[in-house]
N, C-alpha and C positions, 0 to 999 in steps of 0.2 A: 504494500500500500504506500501511497504518497499523500502528503498534505501540502496544500497551497495556502499561504497566508497573504491576504490582499489588504493593504493598509490604506485608509483614507484619513489623513491627518486632520485634526480640528484646529481651530473651531470651525464648525459648519453651521450655517443658518438653518432655521426651520424650513425655509424654501428649498435649500439644497438637500436636506434630509428627505423632504417629501418627494422631490424629484428623483432622488436615488431609490427610494422605496418603490415609486411607480415604475421606474425603469427595471428594477430588480424583478418585480412581479410580472410585468407585462411584456418585457422584451428580453431580458437576460435569462430568466428562469426557463421560458419556453425554448430558448436557443440551446442551453446546456443540457436540458433534460433528455434531449435526443442523442447526446454524446455517450457512447458506450463506456462503461467503467466508472461513472460517477456514483459514489456511495452515500455521501452525506454533505450537508452544508450548514454551517452555523454562522450567524451574524451577531457580533458583539458590538455594543455601542455605549460610549461614555456620555455623560451629561452635556459635554461641549460639542457633541455630534461626531467626534472622531469615532472611527469604526474599523474593526478588523473582521474580515470574512475568512472563515476557515473552511476549506473544501477538502474532502477526503475522496480519493479515487483509487482504483485498482492499480494504476500505473502512472508514471510521469507523463507518458504520451497522452493519456486521457485528459490530464490537466492542460497540456499544451493544445490539444484539440479543442478543449473547452474555451481556452483563451481565443483561439482563432474563430470559433463560432460566435463568441461575443463581439469580437471586432468586426465581423462580417454583417452584424445587424445594422439596420437603418433606424434612425430615430423615428419614433412614432409621432403622429400628429399631436401637436401641443407640447412636445418635449423641447425644452430650451437648452441648447448645448452650453450656454454660459453657466447653467446650474449643475452641469455634469462634467466637472473637470477631469475625471478619471482617477485612477488609483495613484497614490504617491509612490508606492513600491509593491512589488510582488516577490515572494520568496517561496521556493519549493523545497521540501524536505522529504527524505525517505522516512517512513514510519518504522522505528526500530523496536517499539513495544506498544502493545495494546492490552488494556485491562478491561475485561468484560465485567461490569459492575454486578450483573445478575448472578454470575457464577464466581466472580473474583478470580477467574482464570487469566493468567498472563500468557500472551502470545508474542513470541519474538521471531 
C-alpha cells in the first residue's frame, strides 16, 4: 500500500473552503473513484482552513493515476479558479505498517 498526503496550507477563507469542498465532491471524487486501486481517503482540516488529505491506495501508480485524473478534469460551471489555488505540496509514502483496530493485528 501507499499513502499520499496532499497539503493545503492556511489560512483559507470560508469561500475557499466551500469551493474546495464543492470541487472535492462534484469533480474530484467522481474522477478518482474510477481509478483502480484507491482504498480510502481522509480529509483533515484545522480551524484556519488548512487541510491535509490522506489517500491510501494499493500502489504508487494508483496514486499517480489519480493525480492525472484530477488534473484532467475541467472546472464545473460556477467554479472560480481564483478560489482553487491547488495543493501546496504532495508527498507519497510506502505504507510500512498497518494496524487493524478491530483485531489489533499488525500488518507489515
